Every structure is written in structure tokens, then in C-alpha cells.
N, C-alpha and C positions, 0 to 999 in steps of 0.2 A: 927234359921235355914235359911240358904240362899235359894234362889229360885233354884228349881232343874229343870234339863231338862229331860223329858221323850221323848223318840223317838218311835214311833210306826211304824213297817214295815208291810205293807199289801202286800201279794203275789197274791191278787185277780186279775182275769184276765178280769172281767166283768166290766160294769159301768152302773147302780149301782152295787155294790158287797157286798154280805153277808159277805165276809172276812173283807172288809173295815169296814162294819158296826160293826162287832164283835170287830175289833181294836179300833173303836171309843167308844164302851161301855166300854171296859177295861180301856182305857185311862181316860175316865170320872170318873170311879169308883176309880182309883188309885190317881187322883188328889183330889177327895172328900176325901178320906181317909187320904192324906197327910194334908189336910186343918184341919181335925179333931185333928191332932197332932200339930197344929200350924205352919205348914209349907205351902209353896205354890210351885206350879210347872207349867211349860209352856210345852205343848205337840208339837212335831213336827212330822207330820205323812209323811211317805215315801210310795209312791205307786211304787212298783218294776216294773211294767208294763211301767212306764214312762222312766225307764232306761233299758229296756230289751235287746235292741241293744248294749248299751255299756257293759252290763254284758256279752254278748256273746263275745264281742271284746276283753274284759279283759280276758276272759278265755283262748283266742287264743294267746294273746300277753304277758299277765302277768302284764299289766300296765293299771290300771284304768284311764279314762280321764274324762274331763268336768263334766258333772251333776253328774256321777257316783263317781267321786272323792269327790265331795261335800257330797253325801249321805254317803259315807264311813266315812268322818271326823265326820258327825253328829252321825252315829251309834256309832263309837268307842269312841267318846267324851261324850257320854250321861251318865247321873246318873243312868238311868234304861232303859232297853229295853221291848218292848212288840212286840212279833213276831207272826204274824198269817198267815197261809197258808190254801189254800184249799187242801184237800186230794184227791189223784188219786191213785186208785188200792191200797189204805190203806197205802199210805205214801204221803210225802210233795211233793210239786210240783217241777218239774225240774227248773223252774226260781228261786224259793226259795233255793234249793240247790246249784244252781250254784252261787247265790249271797253270800251264806254262804262260798262256796269254794274260792272266791277270797279275803276273809278276811285274814289278817295275822293270823297265828295260834295261837299267843298270844293276839290278840286285845280285846278278851272278857274275859280274866283271871279275876274272882272274880266280873264280871259284873251282877248286878241284872237283871234277865231275867223272863219275864211271857211268858208261851207258849199258843197259842190258834190255833184252827183249825176248819174248816167249812167242812161239807159234806152232802150228801143227807140222810143217815140213821145212827143211833146211833151205828149200828154194827161196824162202823169204827172208834169208840171214842177211842179204846186202842192204835190206831196208834200213838197218842200223847206220850204214855208211851214207846212203843217199838221201835219207830221209831225217834221222835223228840227229846225226853228227853236224850237218849244216845249220840246223836250228839252233844248237848250243854254241856254235862257232859264231853265229850271228850275234848271239847274247854275249860273246866275248868271255865265255867261261873257258877254264883251262881243262879240256877234255883229255882223258886218258887215251892212250894209242889203241890199247886193246878194248874192244866192246864185247860184250858176250851175248850171243843167241843161244837159246836153248829149245831145241825142237822136242816134240813129244818123245822120240825114240832116245833122246840123249838122256832122259832120266833113267831108263831101263838098262843104260849101258850099251844100247844097240846103235848109236848114232856114229859120229865121226871116231873112227878107230884111230887115225893117225894123230888127231889133235881132240881128244876126249874132252868132254865138259869139265871135269874136276881140274885138268890141266889149264884150261882156258880161265877158269874162275880163279885159280891160284895166281896165275900171271896178271890177270886184271887187278886183283887184290893188291898184289905187290906194287904195281904201278901207282895205284891209288894212294897207298901208304907212303910211298916216296915223295909224292906231291904234297900230301898232307904234312909229312914230317918237315919239308923244307920250307913251309909257309907259316908265317905268322898271321893269325886271323884277328884282323881289326874290326870284324863286324860289319853289318851292311853299311853302306855309305849313307851319310846324313845329307838329305836333300838340302838342308839349309846351312851347310858348311860355309858356303860362299856368300852368304847373306850378311852384310854388315849389321852390327848391333845398333840399337837406338842412340847410344852415346856416340858411336862413330859417326852416324849420320849427322848428328847435331855438331860435332867437331869440325865437319866438312863444310858448314854453312859460313 
């Protein structure tokens, strides 16, 4: 198995950020699980706050530039994605949604995706299922069955005693690793694949 590339996207706004921390933990779990399958992976982490202004500009103009263009190329060319956002009023952050909105509608087709979110209380955990998962199902991504929500108490080990955060992270990492290992990445779809060449058009005359 060739080395795979996992891109982790964190929409955390603070520094340090619990959102980035969860993205790092999910990345580590995925790489470890790939290693157990005889594979290897490198992780590239993207902090959306670093390209927030470019995201807004792209929303207005329709054309990503500079660092944002590089981020999009990383995301669409990855073997697997880890996408983590803080939750506000039971849904993903505006920055996270704006970034997803500027991606081409076919950019994530069949892409293995692991979803994560952070928030203050476990009461918001279902937002992953009724808000985030439908978004990426609509984009036809291959979304891992297990998504991971981390509440404030989870980091102190005082959260879910039956299904603690480390166990959820390991299970999610295993699922993403299995998806990545079974997929051959052909890169982002070429929008011009079906466009005939000039010679072909002349031949049809």
C-alpha cells in the first residue's frame, strides 16, 4: 500500500483550540490504524481561521486565490478527510459552512470523510447527525459511520463513562483507515474529461 495523505480540516477559532485538538487525535488514530494494516500516511492539517478572509472573498467573487487555492487542492486531492468544527446553536460554524460552499459540488464524490465536532455540552452531539452528515451525504462523500463529538467534560475524562472519548476516537479512526485503505485515490475529478479535443472536433466535421 502506497503512502496515503490524510487532510484534517479544523474550523476552530481559538488558539489553542479544542477543535484542533480533536482533529489531531482523530488524525493520530487514523494513522495508527493504517499502520496496523501495513500502510502509512502523512497528515496535513488545515486551520480555516488562517484563510478566513480568503474564504469570504471567494464567497463574493467565486474564485479562490492564494493560500485558499492551495488548501482546496490539498482537500480535494486527499486520500481521506477529517473535518472538525465547533458547534454554534446546534450547527456547524459559519466559517466551516462557507468553506464547504466554495468547493466544487463534485469535489468530494466518494471521498472518505470522518466528521467531528466540539461543543460545551453533550446535548448538542446529535447536531453531527442531523446537520453535518446530511451536508456531506448531499455532496456524495463516503462518510464514516462513526462521528465524534467532544464536549468540554470529555477532555477531563468526566464525560460519557460508557462510551468515553478515547474509545470513540479509536473506533472512528479505524473506520476511516479501512475506507482509505480500500480506496485508490485518482485525485479530484477533471472538469474537462468529457470535453472533446480540437482534433476530435475537426474529425467530426
